[in-house]
N, C-alpha and C positions, 0 to 999 in steps of 0.2 A: 528561397521563396517558391520557386516552381515545384520543388519536391514536396514542400509543405502543402501547397494547394492541391497537388495531385493526390496526396494521401487523404485529404479531407473531402474531395469531390464525391467519392462513392458513399460517404457516411454522414451526410448532413441531415438525413431524414429520421425523425423519431427522437424520443428522449434519450438522454445519456443512460448508460447501463447502471442500474440501481441494485445490483447484486452485491454480496459481501459487505464491506464497510460502507459502501456507497449508500445502502439503505439506512444505515445509522445516521449519516450526515443529513440525508433528506428528512428523516423523522425529526431530528433536532432542528433543522431549518423550519419545518412546518410548525413546531412548537413556538419558535421565536416569532414567526410570521403571524401566528394566531394570538400572540400576546400571552402565552402560557409560561414564558420563561424558557430557560435552557433545560429542557426535560425530554426524557425518553417516553414518548406517548404510548408506546406499545407495552410498557411495564405496568403492572398493577400499582396504583398509587402515583403513576406518572412521575417517577423519581427524577431528581435533578442529576444531570450528567456531569461526570468528573474525569472522563478519560481524554476526550479530544479538546484542544483549545478551540475557541468558537468561531474563528473567522470564516471557514468554509460554510458552516451552517448559516452564518449571517449572509453570505453570498446567496445561498439558497432562498432564505427569507426575502431578500431583496428581489429576486426573480419572481417569487410568488406574488409579491406586492405589485410589481410592474405588470405582470400578466393578469393580475386579478384572479388567480386560481392557484389552489394548492394541489391540483390534479397533476401527477407526474407526467401525464401525456402532454400537458400544456407548459407548465414551468420547466419540465425536463427537456422539452424541445428548445426553449429559450436558453437553457443552460448549455445545450449542445452547440448553439451558435456562439455563445460566449467562449466555450472551450476551444472552438475552432479559431476564434480570434486570438485567444491566448497562445495557441500553438504557433500561429504566424508570428506573433510578437516574440515568442521564445526562440524560434528559428533565427530571426533577425538579430536578437540579442546575443545568441551563441556565436554567430559570425562576428558581431562587433567585438565580443570579448576575445575571440581567437585572433582577430586582427591586431590586438594590443601587442602580441608577441610573435605572430607568424606572418609570413608573406601571404599575399592573396590566395595563391594556389593551395598552399598548405592549410590556410584558414578555412577554405572551402572543403577540403578533405575532412578536417576535424568536425566541421558543422554537419557534413553528410553522415559521418559515422554516428552522430547523435540523432539526427532527424530521421534517418532510415532504420533506426533500431526498433525491433519488435516490441521491446518493453515499453518504449515511449508510445508506440501506436496503441497498445493495449490499455495502458494507464490513462491515455488521453481520451479514451472512448468511454470511460466510466467516471462517476462522480467521486473520484478520489482526490486527495489533497496534493498528489505528486506533481501534476502539471502546474498548477498555480504556485506551488512551493518551489519547483525548479525555476520557474519564471522569476519569482521574487529573489531567488538566490543569485541568478545571473545579473539581474538588475542591481542588486546590492553590490556585487563585485565591480560592476561598471561605475557605480557612484562612489564607492568607499575609498578609492585611492586619492581623492582630492578633498582637502579639508573644507573647501568652500561648498562641498556637497554633503557635508556631515549630516544635515537634517534629512536629506533625501536618502542617504544610506541607512540612517536610523529607521526611517519609514519602511524601507524595503526589508531590513533585517527584522524589525518588529512584526511585519506582516508574515515573514517566513516563520517566526516563532509561533505566531497565533494560528498558522496553518498546520504546523507540525511541531511538537515539543523539541524535536531534534534540531530545529532552527536555532536553538540556543547555542549550538556549536558555531554558527556564524558570528553571533554577538561576542562570544568568548574570544574567537580568533581576532576579531576587530580590536578588542581591548588589548590582547597580547601583542598584536602588531605594533601598537603605539608604545607599549612598555619596552619591547625589544629595541625600538628606536630611541629609547630613553626620553620619551616625550610624556612626562608624568602628567602634566596638565591636560594634554590631549587625551590621554588614557582615562583620566577622571571624567572628562566631558563625555567620552564615549560610554563609559560605565554608567553614568547618570541617564543617558538616553536609552541605553540597552535595558536598564533595570525597570523602566516603566511598564512595558508589557508583561515582563516576568512577574513583577510584584502584583500587578492587577490580577493576573490569572491565579497566582498562588494564594492571594487573599480570598478570592472566590472559593478555591478548593478548601481552604481552612474553614471558612464560614459554613460551607455545605457539610463538611465532615464533622463539625461540632454540633449540628442540629440533631434533635431526637429522631427525626425521620431517617437519618443515616445510621444511627446506632441501633434503632429499633425498626427495621424495614418491614415491608408489607408481607414478606414471607422469609423463612429462615435463611435461605442461601442467596437472597437477592443481592446482598453486598459481599458475598464470599469472594475471596481474592481470585478464584479461578473464573468467576463470572465477569470476564474481562471488559465488556462494554460498560459495566456498572461500577467499576473501581478505577482508581488511578493506575498509571503504568507501573509505578514502583511496587504496588501490592502484587500485581500479576507477575512481574519479573522475579519475585522472590522465590518462586518454585524452581525445582530442578527442571521440571518439564511443565510449562504452563497449561498443557492440554492433558496432563496425567497427574493431577494433584495428589493422588495416592502415593506417589514417589517421595513426597515431602518437600520441605523447604531446602533451598541450596545453602550449603555451608561454605566456608572460605575455600576449601579444596575444590568444591564444585565450581565456584566462581572462577578460580584460576584455570581449571580445565576448560570452562566455557570460553574465557577470553583467549586462551591458547588455541583452541580448536577454531574459533572464529577468525583469529589473526592468520592462522596457517591457510585458511581457505580464501583469504582476501585476494591474493594475486590472481588466482583463477577467476574469481567472481568479478574482479576489476576488468580482466580481459574480456569476459563475457559481456560486460556492460557496454563495450564499444565494438563487440563482434557478434558472435552467435552462440547460443547454448546448444550443447549436443543432446540434451534431453528436451522434454516438453515438445513445443511446436516443431523443432528441427527433427525430431524422431522420425516422422513419416517422410521427411524429405530425403534424408541420407540413410535411412534404415539402420541407424545405430541402435544396438540393444540398450535397454535401460541398465543401470548398474545394479548389482545384487543388493538385497537389503542389508542393513548394518549387521555385522556379526557373521555374515555368510562367508564360507571359506573361498568361494570362487572369486577371483580378482575381476575387476572391470575388463570388458573386452578391449583388445589392443587399440582399435580405432578411437574408442572413447577416451582411453588413457592418453593417446597421442593428442587428441583434440584438447583435453584439459591441460596438458603440458604446454601446448601452443598458446592457450588463453593465459596461463600463468606467465609465460614469457611476455605477452602483450601487457599484462598488468605491471610487470617489473619495469618494462621499457617506459610505460607511462609514469611510474614513480620516479624513474631517473630523470625524465623531462621536467617534472615538477621540482625535483631537487636542483636542477639547473636554474630554474627560475629563482629559487631561494638563494642560491649562490650569487646570482646577479643582483641581489638586493630586493627582489620582488617577493615579499613575504606573505602578503595577505591571502592570495589564492592558495598557495601550498598549506598555510595554516588552516584555512577553512576545510580543505580536503582532509588533512590529518585529523583535525578535531572531529569531523564527521565520522571518519573511519573509526576513531577511538571510541566514540559513542556507540557505534554499531557493534563492536566487539563485546560490549556488556550485555547485549540483548540475547534472550533465549530463543529467538525465532530465526534461525539461519535460512529457513525456507522463504523468508521475506526479504532477503538481501537484494534480490533483483529490484524490488521496489525502492529500497533504501539507496541503492547505488545509482538509480536513474537520474536523480537531480545532480549527482556528482559527475555524470558522464561528460559534460562539457569540459571540466578540468582534466578528467582522465584522457579524453581525446586530444586535448591541447598538449598535454605532457607527451603523449605518444607521437603526435605530429612534430613536436618541437625536436625530439631526438632524431627523427628521420630527416627533418629539414637541415639540421646542423650536420648530420652525418653526410648528407648528399653534397655538401659544399667541399668536403675533403675526400670523399670516397672515390674509388675508381669507377669507370663507366659500368662495369658489370655489377658492382654493388649498388649503384644508383638504379640500374635496371631491376635488380632484385627487390629493392625497397619499393619501387613503383609497382612491381608485380604483386608484392604483399598487400599493398593498399588496394590494388584492383581486386584481389581475391576477397579481401574483407568486404568491400562495398558490393561486389557481386553476390557474395553469400547472403548479405543482408537483403538484397533485392530478391534473391531466390526464395528466401524465407517469407518475405512480405507477399510475394506472388502466391506461394503455396497457402498462406494463411487467408488471404483475400479470396482465393478460389474455393478453398475447402473448409475454412473455419470461420467465415463471416456469414452466418446463417440467419434466416428469418425467424422471428419469434411469433409463433401462431398458436401457442398452447393455451393462452388465456383468452376466453371469449370476450369480445369487445375491446381487446387491447389495441393500442395504436400500432400500425405496421412499423416494424423496425428490424434492423439486423444487428446482431451482437456477435462479438468475437468469442469463440470457444463456448458457444451455447450448444452443448452436447445433447444427445438423446436423454441422458440422465437428467439434465436441467429441464428439458421439455416435459418429461414425465413428472418431475417434481412439481413444476408449475401447474400441470394438469391436476395433480392431487390437491394442491392448495386451492385451485379454482373450484374443485368439487367440494372441498371443506367449507368454502365460503357459502355454498348453497344450502348446507345442512346444519351448520353450527349456529347456535343461538347467539344473539348479538352480545350477550354478556359472558360468553364462554371464554375460557382461558386455554390456550394451546401451548404445549411444549414442543419446540422444534429447534433444529440447528439454524434455521433462517427466520428468526422471529420478526425482524424488521420487514422482510419481504412479505411475510404473511400479513402484517399490519397494513402495509401500503396497499395490498391487494384487497383486503376485506374490512379493515378497521378493527379486527378482533384483537384483544389483548394476547400477547404472545411472549413467551419466556424461553430461555435455554432450559433443557432438562438439568437436573443436578448432576455434577461430575463426581459421582460417588460409585466406587466399585462394589460396594455392598448392596445387592439388590433390595434387601429389606429396608435399609435406610433410605435408599433412593426412592422406593415406592412410597414410603411414609412422607418424604418431602414433597413428592408430587401431590399427595393427598392434602398436605397442609397448605399448598398454594392458594386454592385448590385447582389442579389441572383437570380439565374435562376431556381433552383430546391430546394424543401423543402422535407426532409425525416421525416415523423412522425413515430417514432419507437414505438414498443410495448414491449420494454425491461423492465426488472424489476429494472433497475437502472437509475438514472438521467432522470426523466420524463420531462425535460424542453421543449422538442419539443411538447409534448402533452399539457402541461400547457400553453405555450406561443405561439409557432409558429402556431399550428393548429387553435387556435382562430383567429390569425391574417389573415390566408389565407381564412378561412371560412367567415370572415367578408367582404371579397371582392371576391365573385365568378366571377366577371367580369374580374379579374386580374389573377386568379389562376384556373387551371384545374386539377382535380384528374386523373392521367394517369396510376397509378399502385396501385392495392389494393390486397394484398395477403390474405385478410380475417382475421379470428380470430387469434390473437397472432402474426400477421405479420405486416410489415410496410405499410404505405400509402405514396405515393410519388406524390407531386404536381409540376406542371410545370407552370412557368409564361407565361401568354398569351401576346404575343407581338402584339402591335397595328400596 
C-alpha cells in the first residue's frame, strides 16, 4: 500500500495520457456519452466500432456524465483519480492472492515485484484497459475458487472479457478447471455464465458487419483489414505483418512460425514482466546497446545477451512455481496463466507482449516466489543468502529504473496552447513537436477538413476535425488515389518512434505528385511535416 501511494503521489494532477489506443477509448466513450452509439467519431460517417469490447469506453462515458463534461481535461482528471484508486485496489488484491499460497514475507516480495514494475507504472498512467483488466483478473481468481462465489467470479470474468477480448482465456480456464475435476454440472453452470458477455459482444459484431454501412464504407479502405481500429482483431491478425499488408496474408506455415517464435520468446518476456527490460527505459540507466536489427550479422552485445538469459531463467523458475501449484491440485491459476500465454502466441504483435504480460505478472511473481520459498526451507544457508540477494537485486533494479524514469522521462506537456498542465511518461521531443504541429493544424484547417495521420484520434480530440489513417499501400499511385477518394485535405507525416505508416506510405504518395500537394509545415528534425492538397 505504501509503495502504491508513493507511486501515485507525484502524478495525480492532470488527465490520463490519451495517446495511442487511449485516444480510441476516449473517442468511443464520448460517442456513448453523447448518445451516438458505439462509434468512432473521428471517422467520416462516424462508423460503428468493432475492435474493442465496450466496457472501458462505458467507464469513460460514465465519467463524462458524472463530471458533466466531455473535455479530456475535466473527465480525464476524474479518470486519473479512478485509475489511482484501481491501482490501490490492485496492489491489495495482488497481495491477497499471493497470501493464498505464500507466507507473508514472500507474498510481500511477489507483490512488490508487480507493483514496482515499470510496465505497470506506464500502463496505469494512460487510458488503457490493462490496469482495470489486471484488477478484474486478480479479483476473478480470488472469487473463483469457491462455488458460493460463482456469480461474483462470473461478474469479474465477464468484466475482464469486456475490457479485453483476451479475457476469454479466464473464462475458458474456469470451465476447464471444473471439467478436470469431473464436475460436469459445475462446468455447465460456468459455461452458461461465461457465455453471456461473449454472445452479447459477438451478436453485436455480427449485426454491425451485416449492415450495408460496413460492406459499403464511406471510403474505399475504411474497413480494410489493415485499418486495425476499424475492423475486428481476427481480420487484422490474418496478415503476415499487420503493419505491412503488402506482404500478404499468413498461411499455415506462417502461423506455425509465428507461434513458435512467440513461444520461444516467452521465457525471456516472462522474466522481464517481473524484472526489468534491457532495452527501452533501462537503456540510459545501464548503457546497454540496443540489439542489431533483424537479419544483421552482428550478435547482441554480451551484457544484453546475459541479461536476456537471466530473464529467461526467471521466467522458467516462475513456470516451475505454477507447475508446483498445479501438482498440489490448485489448477485454476495455472490454467489462466497457460490459456493467456497460449492466446498470446497466436498474435502477430510481439512488440506488445509487455502490455499483454502485465496482467499476468501477479501469477508470474507468485510462481517465482513460490519456488524460492520452498527452496529456502531445504537449502543451505549460503543458498538462502543467494536467493535473498537475487530478490534484493530484482527489487533494487526496479527501484533504480523507476527513479530514472521519474527524474528524466516524466515530463511536462506544454506543446498544446491552453492544455491542462500535466506530466506524461515518455513524452519525448518528437511527441512535443508532433503536438505542436497538430495544434497549428487546428488553427488553419477548415472545420469540415479531413486529415490523414498516424494519430487520428489525438487530432480529433484536439480539434474535432475528422481524421483517418493513410492507406497502407506501398504503391504511391494507388495510395494517392485513395487519399483523393476519401477525400483527404491534409496529410501529417510524423516522426514518432511508433507506427511509421505515414512515412512509409503517405509521404511517398504525396511526393509522387507535387502538383497536387504542397508542404505547408515543416518543424525540422524530429518533428512532423504537413502537406495540404492543392485545389485546382
